[in-house]
N, C-alpha and C positions, 0 to 999 in steps of 0.2 A: 246149406251148405258148409258143408265141416270139410277142412283140410289135415290131413297128414301132414309132418313135417319131411318134408321134398325140400328134394333140390331146385331151382327152378332152371325154365327152361325156354332158349330166346324161340319166338316167332319161327324164327329163320331155322331152327332145329329140328322144327319137326316133320315125321315124314309122312307119307301121304295116307288122306283112311285105312284105315286095315292093317297097314302093318305096323308090326314091333318095335313095342316103347315100351320100355320102366316092367318087365315081364309079363304084358299083356299087348292088347293092338291098341291101338289113338282111334278115340273115335272121333275125334271133331272137339273146337274149344263152348269152352262155356262161361259168362259173365256174371258174376255177385251182383247183391245189386245196390257195392262199395262200389261198382267198375272193374272190378280185380280180373282178370282173365286169367282162365286152364284150360292146361290141356286135360281133357277125358281119358282114362284107362281104363280099357274092359280087361279086369282077370280072366284069365281060363275058368277060375273053379267057374260051377254052379252048385249053387243050393237045392236042395227040396224038402219036401214036409217040411217044414216050417212055420210056424206063428212068425208074427210080426218080430214080437222084440228076439226071438233066438234068430229070426234073419240081420237081425243090425247086431246082435250080438257075433254073429258067424261071419259076418263081412270084417268085423274090426278086425277081429284073429286075424285074418289077408292080407291085415296092412288098406284095407281100404273102408268106404258106404253102399251104402244102398242109394242107387241113383235117385235126384228125384225128378219128380215125372216130367218138367222141361229133356233130360240129359235121357232118360227112360226113351223118353221119341226118338231120342237123336240116333240110343244103340239102338233100333228098333228101324232105324232109315237109312242108316249107317253099314251095319253089324248086322244083320238080320239074319245072315250064313249060319254065324257063331252060336246064336238064341235058339234054346227048348220050346219049339213052338206052347208056351204056356204061359197063364199067368205067374209075372213075376211084385214081390212086394217093392214100393218103392219110398223112400225115406220121407216122404209127407204123411200127416194123421190127419184124422176129421173127426173132431171131438178125440175124446178120453177114449172109444172100444171100438173106434172106427180108421182103417188108411187106405193110404188109396196103391193099387196095382195098376201093371201097366200089362197087357194081354201080348206077347210077341207071336202070338199065329193071325193078328190083327189089324195089329198096330192103339186098339181102343184102351179106353183107361176107365176106371171104375172104381168102386169102395168095396170095402171088405171088411167083415171082424177082425176085429188084431190077434184072436182068438183061432183067425180057418191056418190051415196049413195052405203053404203053397212054397212058390220054387221064388231065386234069391238068386244077383247074379253082382261082382262087388268092383267100384270100381272106385279106382288112384286119382284127383286132382291133381295132379303138378302148377303150382304158378307160374307165368309164362312174366319173361321178363319186360322189361322196358328196352 
């Protein structure tokens, strides 16, 4: 999980799930392996017909990144109505030639060849200050 240079926010300043935040919709909170908490913002654009490499570049161009598998599951749980019912790339890879996806029509996850063309959403992670 990487982050773009973003100002921090406080927990008390976060809106309700689904409400606007930083150019997108607030999806919830995630925590990295170092214990840093982040507000997850689903950006409004959705990409299609993208290989995994093109999906990562597309998300970066928007000022975001592909969601990790846990974040993709949170998007499905909290913002399903904003997602196209297709499979979408995640940031997680499986070996050199495969990457994980999340199916936003049923919430399942699996792997596909990185050369396959699929859909993508981008998220922005905003650090939450103590």
